[in-house]
C-alpha positions as CSV (number, residue, x, y, z in Angstrom):
1,M,161.8,221.0,-17.0
2,P,160.8,224.3,-15.4
3,T,160.7,227.5,-17.5
4,A,161.9,230.9,-16.4
5,E,161.7,234.6,-17.1
6,I,164.0,237.4,-15.9
7,I,162.8,240.9,-15.1
8,T,165.4,243.6,-14.5
9,I,164.1,246.7,-12.8
10,G,165.4,250.2,-12.9
11,T,164.7,253.4,-14.9
12,E,168.4,253.9,-15.3
13,L,168.5,250.8,-17.4
14,L,165.7,252.1,-19.7
15,L,167.5,255.4,-20.0
16,G,170.7,253.7,-21.1
17,E,172.6,255.1,-18.1
18,T,173.5,251.7,-16.7
19,A,174.4,248.5,-18.7
20,D,172.4,245.4,-17.7
21,T,175.0,242.7,-16.9
22,N,172.6,240.8,-14.5
23,T,170.5,239.2,-17.2
24,R,173.5,237.5,-18.8
25,F,174.8,236.1,-15.4
26,I,171.3,234.8,-14.4
27,A,170.7,233.3,-17.9
28,Q,174.0,231.4,-17.8
29,T,173.3,230.2,-14.3
30,L,169.8,228.9,-15.3
31,R,171.4,227.3,-18.4
32,G,173.7,225.4,-16.1
33,L,170.7,224.1,-14.1
34,G,168.9,222.9,-17.2
35,V,166.1,225.6,-16.8
36,D,164.6,226.9,-20.0
37,L,164.7,230.7,-20.2
38,Y,162.0,231.9,-22.5
39,R,161.9,235.7,-22.0
40,T,163.7,238.7,-20.4
41,Q,162.4,242.2,-20.0
42,T,163.3,245.5,-18.3
43,V,160.8,247.6,-16.4
44,G,161.3,251.1,-14.9
45,D,160.9,252.0,-11.2
46,N,157.1,252.0,-11.2
47,A,155.3,249.8,-8.8
48,R,152.2,249.2,-11.0
49,R,154.2,248.3,-14.1
50,I,156.5,246.0,-12.0
51,S,153.5,244.2,-10.5
52,E,151.9,243.8,-13.9
53,A,155.1,242.4,-15.4
54,V,155.5,239.9,-12.6
55,G,151.9,238.8,-12.8
56,S,152.1,238.4,-16.5
57,A,155.4,236.5,-16.3
58,L,153.9,234.0,-13.8
59,Q,151.2,233.1,-16.2
60,R,153.9,231.8,-18.6
61,A,156.8,230.7,-16.4
62,D,157.5,228.5,-13.4
63,I,160.3,230.7,-12.1
64,V,160.4,234.5,-12.3
65,I,163.6,236.2,-11.2
66,T,163.7,240.0,-10.6
67,T,166.7,242.2,-9.9
68,G,166.8,245.8,-8.8
69,G,164.6,248.2,-6.8
70,L,165.4,246.9,-3.3
71,G,167.3,250.0,-2.1
72,P,166.1,252.3,0.7
73,T,164.9,255.2,-1.4
74,V,161.4,256.2,-2.6
75,D,162.2,255.2,-6.1
76,D,162.9,251.6,-5.1
77,P,159.4,250.1,-5.3
78,T,160.1,246.4,-6.0
79,R,159.1,245.1,-2.5
80,Q,155.7,246.8,-2.7
81,A,155.2,245.8,-6.3
82,I,155.9,242.1,-5.6
83,A,153.6,242.2,-2.5
84,D,150.9,243.7,-4.7
85,A,151.3,241.0,-7.3
86,A,151.1,238.4,-4.5
87,G,148.1,240.0,-2.9
88,V,149.8,240.3,0.5
89,A,151.0,243.1,2.7
90,L,154.6,244.0,3.6
91,E,155.7,243.0,7.1
92,F,158.6,244.3,9.2
93,H,161.3,241.9,10.1
94,P,163.2,243.1,13.2
95,E,166.0,240.6,12.7
96,L,166.6,242.0,9.2
97,W,166.8,245.5,10.6
98,E,169.3,244.4,13.1
99,Q,171.5,243.0,10.3
100,I,171.2,246.2,8.3
101,V,172.1,248.3,11.3
102,A,175.1,246.1,12.0
103,R,176.3,246.2,8.4
104,I,176.0,250.0,8.1
105,S,177.8,250.4,11.4
106,R,180.9,248.6,10.0
107,Y,181.4,251.7,7.8
108,G,181.3,253.9,10.9
109,R,177.8,255.3,10.0
110,S,174.4,255.2,11.6
111,P,171.4,254.1,9.5
112,T,168.9,256.6,8.4
113,E,165.2,256.0,9.0
114,N,164.5,255.4,5.3
115,Q,166.8,252.4,5.3
116,K,164.2,250.6,7.5
117,R,162.3,250.1,4.3
118,Q,164.7,247.3,3.4
119,A,163.6,245.3,6.4
120,F,160.0,245.1,5.0
121,I,159.3,241.8,3.1
122,P,156.1,240.5,1.6
123,K,154.1,238.4,4.1
124,G,154.9,234.7,3.9
125,A,158.0,235.2,1.8
126,I,161.2,233.2,2.3
127,V,163.9,235.6,3.4
128,I,167.4,235.5,1.8
129,E,169.8,237.2,4.0
130,N,172.3,239.4,2.3
131,P,175.9,239.0,3.7
132,V,177.4,241.4,1.2
133,G,174.9,244.3,1.2
134,T,172.0,245.9,3.0
135,A,169.2,244.7,0.8
136,P,167.8,241.3,1.8
137,A,166.3,239.2,-1.0
138,F,163.2,237.0,-0.8
139,I,161.3,234.3,-2.5
140,I,157.5,234.0,-2.8
141,E,155.9,230.7,-3.5
142,S,152.4,229.6,-4.4
143,Q,150.3,232.0,-2.4
144,L,150.0,234.1,-5.6
145,P,146.3,234.1,-6.6
146,I,147.0,233.7,-10.3
147,L,148.9,230.5,-9.9
148,S,147.8,227.0,-11.0
149,N,148.4,223.9,-9.1
150,N,152.0,223.7,-10.4
151,V,154.9,225.2,-8.4
152,H,155.6,228.8,-9.3
153,V,158.0,231.1,-7.6
154,V,159.1,234.7,-7.7
155,I,162.7,235.3,-6.7
156,T,163.6,238.9,-5.9
157,L,167.2,239.9,-5.9
158,P,169.1,243.2,-5.5
159,G,170.3,244.9,-8.6
160,V,173.9,245.5,-7.5
161,P,175.7,242.9,-9.7
162,R,178.1,241.5,-7.1
163,E,175.4,241.2,-4.5
164,M,173.0,239.6,-7.0
165,E,175.7,237.1,-8.1
166,T,176.5,236.1,-4.5
167,L,172.9,235.5,-3.5
168,L,172.0,233.7,-6.7
169,T,175.0,231.4,-6.4
170,D,174.9,230.7,-2.7
171,A,171.2,230.7,-1.9
172,V,169.0,230.7,-5.0
173,V,170.7,227.8,-6.9
174,P,170.5,225.4,-4.0
175,Y,166.8,226.4,-3.5
176,L,166.0,225.8,-7.2
177,Q,167.7,222.5,-7.3
178,K,165.7,221.2,-4.3
179,R,162.4,222.9,-5.1
180,F,162.3,221.7,-8.7
181,N,164.3,218.6,-8.4
182,L,166.8,219.8,-11.0
183,H,169.2,217.2,-12.4
184,D,169.5,218.1,-16.1
185,V,172.1,220.4,-17.4
186,I,172.3,222.6,-20.5
187,K,175.7,222.7,-22.1
188,V,176.8,225.0,-25.0
189,R,179.7,224.7,-27.4
190,T,180.5,227.5,-29.8
191,L,182.5,226.9,-33.0
192,H,184.0,230.0,-34.7
193,V,184.0,230.2,-38.5
194,S,185.8,232.8,-40.7
195,G,186.2,233.3,-44.4
196,I,182.6,232.6,-45.4
197,G,179.4,234.5,-44.9
198,E,176.4,233.6,-42.8
199,G,174.3,232.7,-45.9
200,A,176.9,230.4,-47.4
201,L,177.4,228.8,-44.0
202,D,173.6,228.3,-43.5
203,D,173.5,226.6,-46.9
204,R,176.0,224.0,-45.7
205,V,174.7,223.3,-42.3
206,G,171.0,224.3,-42.5
207,D,169.7,220.8,-41.9
208,L,171.5,220.7,-38.6
209,E,169.8,223.9,-37.6
210,E,166.5,222.0,-37.6
211,L,167.6,219.5,-34.9
212,G,165.6,219.5,-31.7
213,N,168.2,218.5,-29.1
214,P,171.0,219.4,-29.6
215,T,170.1,222.7,-31.3
216,V,172.3,224.4,-33.7
217,G,172.2,228.2,-34.3
218,L,174.2,230.8,-36.1
219,T,175.3,234.3,-34.9
220,A,177.0,236.5,-37.5
221,H,179.7,239.1,-36.7
222,S,181.8,241.1,-39.2
223,G,183.9,238.5,-40.9
224,I,183.2,235.8,-38.3
225,V,180.2,233.5,-37.8
226,D,179.6,231.6,-34.5
227,V,178.0,228.2,-34.7
228,R,176.3,227.4,-31.4
229,I,175.6,223.9,-30.3
230,A,173.3,223.7,-27.3
231,V,172.1,220.5,-25.6
232,K,170.0,219.5,-22.6
233,A,171.0,216.2,-21.0
234,G,170.8,214.3,-17.7
235,S,174.5,214.7,-17.0
236,P,177.5,216.7,-18.1
237,A,179.0,213.6,-19.6
238,E,175.9,212.8,-21.7
239,A,175.7,216.4,-22.8
240,G,179.4,216.4,-23.9
241,Q,178.8,213.2,-25.9
242,M,175.8,214.6,-27.7
243,I,177.7,217.8,-28.5
244,A,180.7,215.9,-29.7
245,E,178.6,214.0,-32.3
246,V,177.2,217.2,-33.9
247,E,180.6,219.0,-33.7
248,K,182.2,216.1,-35.6
249,D,179.7,216.5,-38.3
250,L,180.2,220.3,-38.5
251,R,184.0,219.9,-38.6
252,L,183.7,217.4,-41.5
253,R,181.5,219.9,-43.4
254,L,183.4,223.1,-42.7
255,G,187.0,221.9,-42.4
256,K,189.5,224.8,-42.2
257,D,186.7,227.4,-42.1
258,I,186.5,226.6,-38.4
259,F,189.3,228.4,-36.7
260,G,188.5,227.7,-33.0
261,A,185.9,227.1,-30.3
262,D,184.5,228.8,-27.2
263,S,187.1,231.3,-25.9
264,D,189.5,231.0,-28.9
265,T,190.1,234.2,-30.8
266,L,191.1,234.5,-34.5
267,E,194.2,236.5,-33.6
268,G,195.2,234.0,-30.8
269,I,194.8,231.0,-33.1
270,T,196.8,232.8,-35.8
271,L,199.7,233.7,-33.5
272,A,199.8,230.1,-32.2
273,A,200.1,228.9,-35.7
274,L,202.9,231.3,-36.4
275,A,204.7,230.2,-33.2
276,Q,204.5,226.5,-34.3
277,R,206.5,227.5,-37.4
278,G,208.9,229.6,-35.4
279,W,207.7,232.7,-37.1
280,S,207.1,236.2,-35.6
281,L,204.8,238.9,-36.8
282,A,204.8,242.7,-37.2
283,C,201.9,244.8,-38.6
284,V,201.2,248.1,-40.3
285,E,197.7,249.5,-40.8
286,S,195.9,252.6,-42.3
287,G,192.3,253.7,-41.9
288,L,191.5,251.2,-39.2
289,D,192.0,253.5,-36.1
290,G,194.4,251.0,-34.5
291,A,192.0,248.1,-34.7
292,L,194.5,245.6,-36.2
293,L,197.2,246.6,-33.7
294,R,194.9,246.4,-30.7
295,R,193.7,242.9,-31.7
296,F,197.2,241.5,-31.8
297,G,198.4,243.5,-28.9
298,Q,195.7,242.4,-26.6
299,A,196.6,238.8,-27.4
300,A,199.8,239.4,-25.5
301,H,201.7,236.8,-27.5
302,P,205.6,236.8,-27.6
303,H,205.5,236.1,-31.4
304,Y,203.8,239.4,-32.0
305,L,206.5,242.1,-32.1
306,G,204.4,245.3,-32.7
307,G,203.5,247.6,-35.5
308,H,202.6,251.1,-36.7
309,Q,199.7,253.2,-38.0
310,Q,200.6,255.3,-41.0
311,A,199.2,256.5,-44.3
312,L,199.3,253.6,-46.8
313,Q,198.6,253.5,-50.5
314,A,197.3,250.2,-52.1
315,G,200.1,250.2,-54.6
316,S,202.8,250.4,-52.0
317,L,201.6,247.8,-49.5
318,I,204.1,245.1,-50.4
319,Q,207.0,247.4,-50.0
320,T,205.6,248.8,-46.8
321,A,205.2,245.2,-45.4
322,E,208.8,244.5,-46.2
323,T,209.9,247.7,-44.5
324,I,208.0,246.8,-41.4
325,R,209.4,243.3,-41.4
326,Q,212.9,244.7,-41.5
327,E,212.3,247.3,-38.9
328,F,210.9,244.8,-36.3
329,H,213.1,241.9,-37.5
330,S,210.0,239.8,-37.8
331,S,209.5,236.7,-40.0
332,V,206.1,237.9,-41.3
333,A,204.7,241.4,-41.9
334,L,201.0,242.1,-42.4
335,A,199.8,245.4,-44.0
336,V,196.1,246.4,-44.1
337,A,194.7,249.6,-45.6
338,L,191.1,250.7,-45.6
339,S,189.8,253.6,-47.7
340,S,186.4,254.8,-48.5
341,Y,184.7,255.8,-51.7
342,G,181.1,257.0,-52.0
343,E,179.0,254.4,-50.2
344,G,181.7,251.6,-50.2
345,Q,185.1,250.8,-48.8
346,D,188.2,249.4,-50.4
347,I,190.4,247.0,-48.4
348,S,193.9,246.1,-49.4
349,I,195.9,243.5,-47.7
350,A,199.5,242.5,-48.2
351,M,201.9,240.1,-46.4
352,H,205.6,239.4,-46.6
353,T,206.7,236.0,-45.4
354,P,209.8,233.8,-45.6
355,L,208.0,231.9,-48.4
356,G,207.3,235.0,-50.5
357,Q,204.9,237.9,-50.7
358,S,201.2,238.2,-51.6
359,E,198.5,240.9,-51.9
360,Q,194.8,241.1,-52.4
361,H,192.2,243.8,-52.9
362,L,188.6,243.6,-51.7
363,T,185.5,245.8,-51.4
364,Y,183.1,246.1,-48.5
365,G,179.5,247.3,-49.0
366,G,178.1,247.0,-45.4
367,H,177.8,249.7,-42.8
368,P,180.9,251.9,-42.8
369,K,181.4,251.5,-39.1
370,N,181.6,247.7,-39.5
371,A,184.3,248.0,-42.2
372,P,187.3,248.1,-39.9
373,R,186.3,245.0,-38.0
374,W,185.5,243.2,-41.2
375,A,188.9,244.2,-42.7
376,V,190.8,243.1,-39.7
377,N,189.0,239.7,-39.5
378,T,189.5,239.1,-43.2
379,A,193.2,240.0,-43.0
380,I,193.9,237.9,-40.0
381,D,192.0,234.9,-41.5
382,W,194.0,235.2,-44.7
383,L,197.2,235.1,-42.7
384,R,195.9,232.2,-40.6
385,R,195.0,230.1,-43.7
386,F,198.4,230.8,-45.3
387,V,200.4,229.8,-42.2
388,K,198.3,226.6,-41.7
389,E,198.8,225.6,-45.3
390,A,202.5,226.4,-45.2
391,G,202.8,224.0,-42.3
392,E,201.2,221.1,-44.1
């Protein structure tokens, strides 16, 4: 299988002025083709550094994809940098200039002379016309002097996300499939686990993390750990079967600690469990800056009736939960209070349900800015487990 690297270009990315969304889209596209992505990097708008980055990447990868630096201004040096890496000159394409002029005229404007730069492409490159912008893309194949006998390509795309996505999907994907005879797929399944930490989870599934294909990896969040199953196979059906075998093993080991998969959210799963019992929910929070209310509110579920932010004391949580339940005429009320002391945080959770009331008090010793998310995930998971057990 071919290997790939991604190079995003733009000083604005290095300065933190613009978020890089292109890398994620390209990575997901390559994954769907079965291409192994081994490295990504960001380079500023400097022709020498771009050329060095491309040349270095080509010594490791079969496919190098760049985005950015194809505009008409002086600080858009990618075309020249790629030409330098290939050891060729830029050449003017009259047909590309005609397309650029026509596109700009649709906006009722005349092109400026500097926009002619976008019609210069490295000699011998395969031109990718841009139907949604003024910057053509291009592909350079094996005339690069550093290349071995294997097929290596540099694919240069614009940095504007919508333009990049269109050209990648419509032109680059078919090119890669044909050029590299791509038939394999990479498929990913992510299981979401709550209520146990990353270390405890690793202790239970560590042997699976040593598998070669599928691979199993963990990603920890505050109060939630994702278990990623990734597989490379000859077809989507084969990939699905291989994932299913590992997922079955994980579910046997982790049981109710798994609350969902892929796009499932903890709050969505919890509200669905409440709905199955015919219960509705109202919330009250303190010290969380609206985090609990936002999570349930964004779920947009009819069984969530609303809630309040207000000052809460740990000793009064049960009574406050009952007050909120009566105010919203809900079946269940959840109250969560976060308070800080020195270097730690106290978290108090109470809930009032048709089956009774309960309360718990926890401490959190991580970074203070992560405490609200941890508190919210812990509280929702506690409610989820209670509702699930009540329904059994």
